[in-house]
C-alpha positions, 0 to 999 in steps of 0.5 A: 099182630098177636096181643098178649091176653093175660100173663098166666098165674104160673109165670112170675116176671118182675113187677115192683122194681126199683127203676119202676118205683122211681119212674112212678114217683117222677110221673106221680109228681108231674101229674100231681102238680098238673091236677092240683093246678087244674082243680084249683082253676076249674074244680076238675081233675083228670084221670092220669092212668092212660097217660101214665101208662103210655109214659111208662112204656115209652121210658121202659122200652130203653130196658130190654128186660122191661115187661108189661107187668112192670109197666102196669105197676108204674101206672098204678103208682102214678095214677095216685096223682090223678085222684089224691089231688082231689084233696083241693076240693076241700083243703084250700078252704083253711086258708080262705077262712084265715085259719092257715096262712099257708099249707103246713107240710106235715099236717097236709102230708098226714091228712092226705097220706093217711086218707089216701092209704086208708082208701087203699086199705078199705077197697082191698077186700072189695077187689074179688066182688067188684073187679073179678066177679062183677061185669062193671065196665071200668072204662079207664081200667080196661083202657089202660090194660088195652094200651099196656097190651098193645105196647107189649105186643109192639115191643115183642114184634120189634124184638124179633125184627131188625135193630133199624126198626127201633126208631119207630117204637116210641111213636107206636105208644102214643108218646108223640100224641101226649107231647104234641098236646103238651107242647101245643098247650105249653106255648099258648099258655105261656103266651097268654099267662106269661107274655100276655099277648093272647087273651084267656077269655071274652064275654059279651054282655047285654041287657034286655029291659032290666034283665042282664044276659052274658055269652062267655067263651074261655080259651083254655086248652086244658079245659078243651082237653078236659071237655074232650075227656068227659064227652058229650053227655056230661058236656051238655049237662054242663051247658045246661048248667050254664043255660040255668045260671046265665040264661035264666037265673041271673037274667030274673034276678037283675030284672028284679032288682036295681043296679047300684049306681057306679057298677057296670052291667058285668060287675052287677050281674057278676055279683048276683051270680056269686052271692045267690046263683051259685047256691042253686048250683050247690043245691043241685050238687047236694041232691045229685050226691045224695041220689048217687049215694042212694042208688049205690046203697045196695052195692055199697052194703054188698061191698061193706059185707064183702069187706068183713067176710074177707077179714075172717080167718077163712078168708085169710086162709083161702087168700094164702092158698090163692094163685099169684094173680088172686093174692091180695095183701093179707088181713093181717097186714090190712089190719096192721097198716090201718091201725098205723094210719088211724095213728097218724090221723090221731096225731095229725088232728091233735097237732091241728087242735093244739092251739085251742084253749081247751082241756087236754081231755076236751081236745082228745074228745074232739080228736076221737070225734073227727077221726071216728067220723073220718074212719067210719064215713070214709069206710062206707063212702069207699065202697060207693066210690069204688062202685061208681068208678067201676060204673062211669070211670074215676074222672066223672065219679062224684068226689065233690058230692061226697065232700058236700055231704061230708061237710054237712054231716060233720058240721051237724055233728060238731054242733051236737057234740062240740059244745065246749069248743063252740063256747070258747073265744073263736070257737065257731071258727075252730069248729068250722076249721075242724069240720073242713079238716075232717072233710079232707080226710074223707075226700082222700079216702073217697078219691083213692077208693076210686082209683084203687079199683080201677087200677086193680081192673087193669091189673087183673086184665094183664095178670098182675099180682094184686098185692104188689099193685096195692103196695105200689098205690101206697107208695104213690099216695105218699109221694103225692101227699108230699108234693100237694103242700108245696105246690098249694103253697107256691100257687096261692102265693103266686095267684091267690084264691077267690076272696083270699090273697096273700098280699095286697095289690094282687090281680083278682082276675088271676086268682084260682077260683078253687070252686069246691073249696069256696062252696064247702067253706060257704056250707060249713060257715052258714050251718055254724052261723045259721046263715046259710042261703036256704032259699037258693039252695032249696031252689037248687034242690028242687031244680036237682030233683026235677033233673033227676025225674027228667034223667030217669025218664030218659034212661027208660025211653032212650036207654041212655042218661042224658042229664047227669045231675052232678054235671049240671050243678057244676055247670051252674057253679063254675065261672062261665068262662071256665065251663064254656070251653069244657062244653067246647071240648065235649062238642069236638069229641061228639063231632069226631065220633060222628065223623068217625062213624061215617068213615067206619060205615063207608069202610064197612067195618064195626065202629069199635074196631075202626075208631079204636086207634083214633079214639085213643090218640084223642084221649092222649092229646087231650091229656097232653093239652091238660098237662101242658098248660097245668105245668106252665101254670105251676112254672109261672107261679114259680116265676112270679113268686120269685119276681114279686110281681104279678106279670113279670114276663109281660110284653103287652100292656093293658091297652092290648088286652081287646086285641089279645082276646081275638088273638086268644080265640083265633088260636084256640079255634086253630088248636081245635082244627089241628086236633081234629086233623091229627085224630082223623089222620089215623082214620 
């Protein structure tokens, strides 16, 4: 079968269509809700570009005049869901600290939409130097392009064959794999979180002398899928973080102290992990973020230079004479849209500060500080994040690390320049809230910067028109931003967040951990109150430096970076029953790769060619697992909120908990086996 390589520049096809925008908006809503739930639960989001491309092809196949470029526009718009939802890494901190009682729709929409759309604007001038001229791999962008090409080729073949072959079309795109994963995860998640007949985790506790150890395992299929997607290198790094926290740090701290009367081993050890060890993870993440940005300084500077040169009159003139496949949004439009977005940020920050007992001049000065920080730091970070996405993919880019650097910088800025605010009643609390809100804008810019260049790579490979893609992503930002506030409100009222419950009597075991938001609040609060746990943070920073040195040595000797520092920090910081199934998913991916390599060798074929279809199936099944469980989580939030009770559909009581845990483990293992068999069937 001959696959189309690229639509020529002289060929014009319908791209940004009304039906495509509607389909993209629907997919954006679904994946935004899924990513918000997953991010609040475990601190990870997934790239929606590949599953969005598959869903788009499956739906648009129903229309005879659909084409590869229209499919590309849909996935471009929908991919905003996988990245803009990273705002939940910081925004829930405003509720956790008590500044917000919920998520005000217009303020949330303003900060998310304006920040995300600025991310698009900042990276448009980088397209030529980082996408067209660069040899960066852009893994997700290239994979999405290949899926679009395969689907287009299959459609062309089907069109030339008898109509009786039509039923095979949907299966050929891979939609069946997403549905299979989604249904399996939805059923299991409903049985666990709704009916309560399956457990969601189990842990073994034991003591050696005074040291307490924990052997954890969670049974989330969404996390199994997430682990499969991040791969064995990041998975082993998270396992390293687990060992550091629960195999070294917690045992040492418990051995050094005395367990208070009335506490169990689990309560004692978990309390020390939460109040002490997690700050080691914060130190590791901070060092990893700073190192990542430092290593990207040269390409970042090159990207900034390219941005300015593209805005010159000569650059604009060249853009106007360029062929269709090289036409970005014009410099005039970039400038106009950017000014509008800055104005939106100004209004949003002014509304955020409207209740502060300060003079109008003092408030506008604070607004200017916040907007200027978000704009300048966001602009610098955009180039770095775009480059990082091209290097390792959107899903593994260090958005959390960028957020940590931003919260530290803006907190120090507020301490230095916000004397009037700090002097008023509750001024410190308000300064912390303003630092968090400013960081939210930076995180929105950084997350979309990750996504934009990845999508533009896909478009360049299939022959799309860049300015139309940029418009599609702007639309995706607005739709995704409109969904984030109601989904956050729904989830908060149903489950609550760590250390923040909307109602009395809620089950803390069901609370969403929101790990990054908890960490950033702790950092900001510690800076302003001068009570940051520097001992543990400095230990974490020392561990991070050691990991960086080991990683650099391995990179030069093994030719592969074996210890991603940010992943180790996340492994230390995440709850162990969350990290463990992610590691299991990464190990599953590694075992499948080994089996496929052996079969490829036996068949005498190159591994890349032999394993292309099985690997694609694995990615789609894993994406389905994430989406299925996440959507059930959102659905259950609605049911819990409407019923006003914690477990309105439960058919099993507390006495069934132990049995439910073993049943959960059995079902988790069964799904992993079925995952293996379905992928290997294509080999």
